[in-house]
Wavefront OBJ file of the C-alpha trace (Angstrom):
o trace
v -35.225 -20.962 6.384
v -34.683 -22.874 10.143
v -34.122 -22.414 13.718
v -30.553 -22.655 14.921
v -29.538 -26.230 15.316
v -28.445 -29.555 13.208
v -31.019 -28.953 10.219
v -28.667 -25.901 9.043
v -25.758 -28.633 8.886
v -27.006 -28.843 5.310
v -25.468 -25.791 4.407
v -22.047 -27.728 3.570
v -23.899 -29.044 0.363
v -25.676 -25.578 -0.516
v -24.696 -24.084 -4.004
v -23.283 -20.875 -3.871
v -25.745 -17.935 -3.644
v -28.573 -20.249 -2.014
v -30.500 -18.085 0.162
v -30.550 -18.906 3.995
v -32.520 -17.499 6.867
v -31.460 -18.851 9.850
v -33.517 -17.965 13.188
v -32.035 -17.588 16.443
v -32.985 -16.736 20.127
v -32.242 -13.566 21.806
v -30.601 -14.824 24.368
v -28.595 -17.790 22.997
v -26.790 -16.382 19.761
v -24.196 -18.250 18.002
v -22.631 -17.556 14.675
v -21.269 -20.849 13.224
v -23.637 -20.824 10.752
v -23.360 -17.581 9.201
v -19.523 -18.258 9.423
v -20.547 -21.444 7.523
v -23.069 -19.861 5.268
v -20.041 -17.037 4.335
v -17.478 -19.777 3.927
v -19.853 -21.293 1.070
v -20.707 -18.039 -0.712
v -24.464 -18.559 0.781
v -26.763 -15.081 1.341
v -27.382 -14.840 4.845
v -30.207 -13.312 6.923
v -31.244 -13.967 10.211
v -34.477 -13.299 12.699
v -33.943 -12.823 16.458
v -36.767 -14.524 18.792
v -38.201 -13.484 22.196
v -38.482 -15.007 25.134
v -42.472 -15.229 26.175
v -40.957 -14.730 29.931
v -37.650 -13.481 31.305
v -34.644 -15.918 31.208
v -33.760 -17.789 34.090
v -30.481 -17.995 33.752
v -27.712 -18.315 30.806
v -27.503 -21.974 31.014
v -28.244 -25.218 29.585
v -31.828 -24.694 30.469
v -32.376 -21.315 28.367
v -32.795 -23.628 25.751
v -35.629 -25.245 27.020
v -37.337 -21.848 27.349
v -40.379 -20.712 25.453
v -39.980 -18.102 22.641
v -41.179 -16.131 19.972
v -40.363 -14.683 16.359
v -42.044 -12.216 14.763
v -43.756 -13.576 11.375
v -43.157 -10.119 10.101
v -39.745 -10.023 10.694
v -38.970 -13.390 8.828
v -41.259 -12.467 6.242
v -39.309 -9.161 5.769
v -36.150 -11.190 5.599
v -37.036 -13.609 3.273
v -39.011 -11.268 0.805
v -35.275 -8.654 1.393
v -32.867 -12.298 0.760
v -35.037 -12.445 -2.485
v -34.692 -8.800 -3.660
v -30.937 -9.309 -3.268
v -30.641 -12.031 -5.814
v -29.926 -11.471 -9.660
v -32.453 -10.885 -11.906
v -32.116 -13.964 -13.607
v -31.938 -16.046 -10.442
v -34.792 -15.273 -8.971
l 1 2 3 4 5 6 7 8 9 10 11 12 13 14 15 16 17 18 19 20 21 22 23 24 25 26 27 28 29 30 31 32 33 34 35 36 37 38 39 40 41 42 43 44 45 46 47 48 49 50 51 52 53 54 55 56 57 58 59 60 61 62 63 64 65 66 67 68 69 70 71 72 73 74 75 76 77 78 79 80 81 82 83 84 85 86 87 88 89 90
């Protein structure tokens, strides 16, 4: 599990079937890591966070804005991913 960013570049070294939960900002959704996970045959899910206040604009400044993610949604995404694993891998 990781927020979108350089830490997810290691997906290229993950074993097929590895669970991946990406945390994304609602104003900056980029499916690059989802596509990489698909190419690598990884099990992918994502959780969208939201801004604590309205986004100023959709420029690079948006990357400096404060945002939050629901812990409940993160736990649910991880639980859903674990349930989808074959019985022997869980």
